[in-house]
C-alpha positions as CSV (number, residue, x, y, z in Angstrom):
1,M,4.8,-0.2,80.4
2,F,6.2,3.3,80.9
3,T,9.4,3.8,82.8
4,I,11.1,7.0,83.8
5,K,14.5,7.1,85.3
6,S,16.8,9.5,87.1
7,E,20.3,9.3,88.5
8,I,22.6,10.8,91.0
9,E,26.2,10.4,92.1
10,M,27.5,10.3,95.6
11,D,30.9,9.9,97.2
12,V,30.8,7.3,100.0
13,S,33.4,5.3,102.0
14,H,32.6,2.0,103.6
15,Y,34.1,-0.9,105.5
16,L,33.2,-4.5,104.8
17,S,33.1,-6.4,108.1
18,S,35.0,-9.7,108.2
19,Y,36.2,-9.4,104.5
20,E,39.5,-10.8,103.4
21,G,40.9,-9.4,100.2
22,K,41.8,-6.2,98.4
23,C,38.7,-4.4,99.8
24,K,39.3,-5.3,103.4
25,N,40.4,-1.7,104.3
26,I,38.1,1.3,104.6
27,H,37.8,2.6,101.1
28,G,35.5,4.8,99.0
29,H,33.6,4.8,95.8
30,R,31.9,7.4,93.6
31,Y,28.6,5.6,93.4
32,R,26.3,6.2,90.5
33,L,22.6,5.4,91.3
34,V,20.0,4.9,88.6
35,A,16.4,4.6,89.8
36,K,13.4,3.6,87.6
37,V,9.8,4.3,88.3
38,S,7.2,2.5,86.1
39,S,3.5,2.3,85.4
40,E,1.3,0.4,83.0
41,E,-0.9,3.5,82.6
42,L,-0.2,7.2,82.7
43,H,-2.1,9.4,85.1
44,Q,-5.4,10.5,83.5
45,E,-6.0,13.8,85.2
46,G,-4.6,16.5,87.4
47,Q,-1.0,17.7,87.8
48,L,0.4,14.4,86.7
49,R,-1.9,13.9,83.6
50,G,0.1,12.1,80.9
51,M,2.9,11.1,83.3
52,V,4.2,8.1,85.1
53,D,5.2,10.5,87.9
54,D,6.7,13.9,88.1
55,F,10.5,13.8,87.5
56,G,10.7,16.3,90.3
57,N,9.2,13.8,92.8
58,L,11.9,11.2,91.8
59,K,14.7,13.8,91.9
60,K,13.6,15.0,95.4
61,A,13.6,11.5,96.7
62,L,17.0,10.8,95.2
63,K,18.3,14.0,96.7
64,R,17.3,12.7,100.1
65,V,19.2,9.4,99.4
66,H,22.2,11.5,98.3
67,D,22.1,13.6,101.5
68,L,21.8,10.5,103.7
69,F,24.9,8.7,102.2
70,D,27.1,11.3,100.5
71,H,30.5,11.9,102.1
72,K,29.7,9.4,104.9
73,L,31.6,6.4,106.2
74,L,29.2,3.5,106.1
75,L,29.6,0.8,108.8
76,E,27.6,-2.2,109.6
77,D,25.9,-1.9,113.0
78,N,27.8,-4.8,114.6
79,E,30.7,-5.3,116.9
80,E,33.3,-4.4,114.3
81,G,31.4,-1.3,113.3
82,H,31.1,-0.2,117.0
83,K,34.8,-0.8,117.6
84,L,35.6,1.5,114.7
85,V,33.3,4.2,115.9
86,E,34.9,4.0,119.3
87,F,38.4,4.1,117.8
88,F,37.7,7.2,115.7
89,S,35.9,8.9,118.6
90,S,38.6,8.2,121.2
91,N,41.3,9.5,118.8
92,G,39.6,12.8,118.0
93,M,38.5,11.8,114.5
94,D,35.2,13.4,113.9
95,F,33.8,11.5,110.9
96,D,30.3,11.5,109.6
97,I,29.5,7.8,110.2
98,L,26.3,6.0,109.3
99,L,25.7,2.7,111.0
100,L,23.5,0.4,108.9
101,P,21.8,-2.8,109.8
102,Y,23.5,-4.7,107.0
103,R,26.9,-5.3,105.5
104,T,27.6,-2.3,103.3
105,T,27.8,-4.2,100.0
106,A,26.4,-2.8,96.7
107,E,23.8,-5.5,96.9
108,E,22.5,-4.6,100.4
109,M,22.7,-0.9,99.6
110,S,20.7,-1.2,96.4
111,R,17.9,-3.1,98.2
112,D,17.9,-0.5,101.0
113,I,17.7,2.4,98.6
114,Y,14.9,0.7,96.6
115,R,12.9,0.3,99.8
116,R,13.6,3.9,100.9
117,L,12.2,5.2,97.5
118,Q,9.3,2.8,97.7
119,A,8.5,4.1,101.2
120,E,8.3,7.6,99.8
121,G,5.3,6.5,97.6
122,L,7.2,6.0,94.4
123,N,6.4,3.0,92.2
124,V,10.1,2.2,92.0
125,T,10.7,-0.9,89.8
126,E,14.5,-1.0,89.7
127,V,17.5,0.5,91.3
128,E,21.0,0.1,89.8
129,L,23.9,1.0,92.0
130,F,27.3,1.4,90.3
131,E,30.2,0.9,92.6
132,T,32.6,1.5,89.7
133,P,31.9,2.6,86.1
134,T,31.8,-1.1,85.1
135,N,30.4,-2.9,88.2
136,S,26.9,-2.5,89.5
137,C,24.1,-4.3,91.3
138,I,20.5,-4.1,90.1
139,Y,17.7,-4.7,92.6
140,S,14.1,-5.1,91.8
141,E,11.1,-6.8,93.5
């Protein structure tokens, strides 16, 4: 098995709906994302001969993930999320907000990112999303 990997960092804030504890407030992280693409065999011909995939393809896909999430406030697309959007909007706060169909945990985000990379045609085998330098979630299928 051959595996290539690439990583990006992005600054993201989020809010965990219905959470009690230290992270109940809107807060941010400098996420570090490591994505792995694997293959049992290397390409035998053409542009990708001798490769699992072109690192450039993986880097471009990660750039799209970066551009989607970086410097955004992530909110769950639910009643709490909509109330926050309305509050910010009615008080003249023009934030870049991304409403997502899940609670914005590292676990849900890593699965979402995995599937976004997969949808781009990459043979992604693992995504590791670091919320802090020592805490991460690994998602694979």
